[in-house]
N, C-alpha and C positions, 0 to 999 in steps of 0.2 A: 667501606667499613663504617659501622654504626657508632655514633658518638656515645660516650657513657651517659650523657644526659638523656638522649633519645632512648637508649636501652632501658634506663630507669623508668622513663615515662611509659614505655611499652609494657614493662612488668606491672606497673600500677594499673594501667588500662586493662590488661588481661585479668588482673585480680578483680577489678570492678565488674568486668563483663562476664567472667567465667568462674569467679570464686577464688578460693585460696589455692586451688590447683593451677599452677602456671605451666603445666606441661603441654601447652599449645604447640602444635607442630609449627616451627618457624619457617618462614620463607621470606627472603629479602628480594625486593623487586630487582629486576635485572634487564638490561637491554642486550639482546643477542642479534647478531647478523646472521641471516639465513639466506643464502644465495643472493647476497648483495642488498637485501632488504633488512631494515632495522626494525625489530619488534620489541616492544616493552612486554615483558612477562611478569605478571604479578598475581597475587592471591585474589581469587574471586570474592566479591562481596555481594550482598543481597541486591543492591541497585544494578548490578550487572545482569541480573536474571532476564529482563526483557530482551536484551541483546543476545544472550545465550539461547533463549527460546527461538529468536529469529534465525540464528544459525542452525539450530536443530530442525526447524521447518524447512530451511533451504536444502539441508543435507538429506533429509528423509522425505522428500517429495510432499511437503505440506503436512506431514504427520508429526506429532510430538510425543515420542515415547515417554518423556518425563514432562511433568507440568511444573508450574511455579513452585508449588509446595514441596515437591520432590527435591528440586534444586535448593530451595531455602533450607530444608532440613539437613541436607548433606553439607552445604557451605557452612552452616552454623555448628557442625560437629568438629570444631577446630582442634580438639584434642586427638581425634582419630582419623580425620580425613584432610585432604589437601585438594582444593580445586583451584586451578590456575586458568587465567585468561591471557591471551596474547592480543596486543593492540598494535595496529599499524596506522600511523597518523591519527591517533586517538579513536580509531574505529575498532571495536572488538571483532576479531576475525577468526578466533579459535579458542577452544577451551578443552580442558582435560581434568579428570578427577580420579583420585585414588583413595582407597580405604585401607588404613594400616592395621586395623584391629580385626582381622579375619582369622579363621581357623588355622591352627598350626603355625602361626606367625608368618603366614603368607599374605602379602599385600594383594589387593584386588583393584585392578583398573576398572572403574565404573563407567567412564565416559571419555571419548575422544572425538572431537568434531572440528573440522576446518571449513570455513566458508568456501563455497565453490571457486570463487575468484582467487583464492590463496592456496588451493590444493595443488599437489604435485610440485611443490616448491621447497619441500623439506621441513615445513613448519610442524606437521604432525609428528614427524620423526624427532624434531627438537623437543617438543613437549613430552614425548614418551621418554626420551633420554633424561630429561629433568626428573620425571617420575621415578625412573630406575635409580637415579642418584639418590633421591630422597628415601626410597625404600631401603637402599643399601645403608644410608645414614641411620635409619630407624632400626637397623639390625634385623631386618626381615630375612627370612630364609630364601625368599623369592617372590615372584609376582605371578598372579593368574589373571585371566580375562576370558570373556566370551566374545566370539565374533560370528557374524552371520556366515553360514556355510558358503553362501554364494558371493561373499565380498572378497573377491580375489585380490584387489589392491591392498586392503587392510591385512589380509593373511600374509601377503608377500612382505609388507612392512614389518609385521611382527616376527616373521621368520628371519628377516635380515637383522633384526635386533637380538636374535638368539632364542626367541620363543619356540617351543615345540608343542605339537598337538598332543594332548593327553587323552581326550575323550570327546564325546558329543552329547548334547542334550536335545532330545526330540521335542519339536514344537516349542522351543524356548521363546522364540519371538512370536507371540500370539497374534500380532496384527496380521501376519501372513502365514501362520503355521509353519514357520521356517526353523530348521534346526540350527543350533549353535555349536561351534567347535570350542572346546575349552583348551586354551593354550597357556603354557607357563614358561617362566624363565627362572632358573634356579641359581642361587648364589652359593650353593654348597661347595663348589670348586674354587670360589674366589679365595685368593691368597690372604688378603687382609681385610679387616673391617675398619 
């Protein structure tokens, strides 16, 4: 629990950084155990971007779908997006991003990537569950995302979390002219907010 003095400091700092609108999406750092490994999950900041880009390169075979400026712009939209990083022994090993200000009050997962040596250990699932919790807290109606049609592991993970395929987008991933599947998770049947 955050002390009243720290809360007051954060409010003043947010006003200084972002003006009088203090509707910054909050996230308190947390430590989560995933399959016996302890990860620090915290909000991404601009100095994290070089490590984020290194993970992106390792996951996408040397390619970088997003560059430094793309990540910087998204990370700095603290009123409408949330980018999280996961650290293991102070090494950034995963990241995920979500945009809450999309059409029809549907949040949009923009990025999820886990360093190869931390994949298949439940870390991606953990980050997605945190994003789902935050979207629910933000009173979104649901979440949407795009996934490469050939990415069977990601599709299985999303299905396991309750996402359903809605449609496809042809040649969405221009680097390889690969189609994307649009998947969504609806909160419409959730009992409480």
